VMD Tcl script that draws the C-alpha trace (Angstrom):
set ca {
  {13.85 12.53 -1.57}
  {11.34 14.17 0.76}
  {13.32 17.37 1.22}
  {14.45 17.77 -2.42}
  {12.66 20.07 -4.85}
  {10.41 18.25 -7.30}
  {11.33 18.43 -10.96}
  {8.12 16.97 -12.41}
  {4.54 16.34 -11.39}
  {3.65 12.67 -11.80}
  {0.05 11.59 -12.39}
  {-1.74 8.39 -13.35}
  {-1.91 4.74 -12.29}
  {-0.86 4.33 -8.64}
  {-0.85 8.07 -8.11}
  {-4.56 8.18 -9.00}
  {-5.31 6.22 -5.80}
  {-3.12 8.13 -3.34}
  {-0.99 11.28 -3.52}
  {1.52 9.56 -1.22}
  {1.87 5.93 -2.33}
  {5.36 5.54 -0.85}
  {4.32 6.69 2.62}
  {1.13 4.66 2.35}
  {3.21 1.59 1.50}
  {5.44 2.15 4.54}
  {2.34 2.46 6.71}
  {0.89 -0.75 5.30}
  {4.14 -2.59 5.97}
  {4.05 -1.40 9.57}
  {0.38 -2.40 9.81}
  {1.22 -5.87 8.53}
  {4.01 -6.19 11.08}
  {1.64 -5.06 13.84}
  {-0.87 -7.72 12.81}
  {1.86 -10.37 12.83}
  {2.91 -9.43 16.36}
  {-0.65 -10.06 17.51}
  {-0.70 -7.43 20.26}
  {-2.14 -3.93 20.42}
  {1.03 -1.96 21.20}
  {2.56 -2.17 17.68}
  {-0.56 -0.46 16.31}
  {0.49 2.63 18.26}
  {3.67 2.72 16.17}
  {1.57 2.72 12.99}
  {-0.57 5.63 14.20}
  {2.45 7.65 15.38}
  {4.26 6.98 12.09}
  {1.32 8.14 9.97}
  {0.83 11.31 12.03}
  {4.55 12.09 11.98}
  {4.87 11.54 8.24}
  {1.86 13.73 7.53}
  {2.98 16.61 9.74}
  {6.71 16.46 9.05}
  {6.88 15.59 5.35}
  {3.56 15.63 3.51}
  {2.46 19.14 4.52}
  {5.87 20.53 3.49}
  {5.91 18.60 0.22}
  {2.40 19.72 -0.70}
  {3.31 23.37 -0.06}
  {6.38 23.02 -2.31}
  {4.34 21.35 -5.07}
  {1.63 24.00 -4.87}
  {4.24 26.76 -5.14}
  {6.07 25.14 -8.06}
  {3.19 23.71 -10.12}
  {0.32 26.01 -9.08}
  {-3.09 25.27 -10.61}
  {-1.93 22.02 -12.21}
  {-1.10 20.59 -8.80}
  {-4.21 22.04 -7.16}
  {-6.40 20.38 -9.80}
  {-4.69 17.05 -9.20}
  {-4.97 17.55 -5.44}
  {-8.74 17.95 -5.75}
  {-9.04 14.66 -7.67}
  {-6.71 12.42 -5.65}
  {-6.96 11.84 -1.90}
  {-3.94 12.18 0.38}
  {-3.96 8.59 1.63}
  {-6.59 6.37 -0.03}
}
mol new
graphics top color blue
foreach p $ca { graphics top sphere $p radius 0.5 }
foreach p [lrange $ca 0 end-1] q [lrange $ca 1 end] { graphics top cylinder $p $q radius 0.2 }
display resetview
């Protein structure tokens, strides 16, 4: 739930590759669909989606996590990239 307050900070496995594996997965699905269509216009949807998700959800979520988990989250944030 993007707008719900986090109850725990999850680390390890998939999370060690990307801080946002769910959003990354959605983006990859859209990228796959764009490739299947075989034209350039669907790639615009992928770019718009990724920008929208980052500005609308990720920035807000990261601020909430930083406020709630403080240094623990900041340490994890330094080790794991936002996307890949």
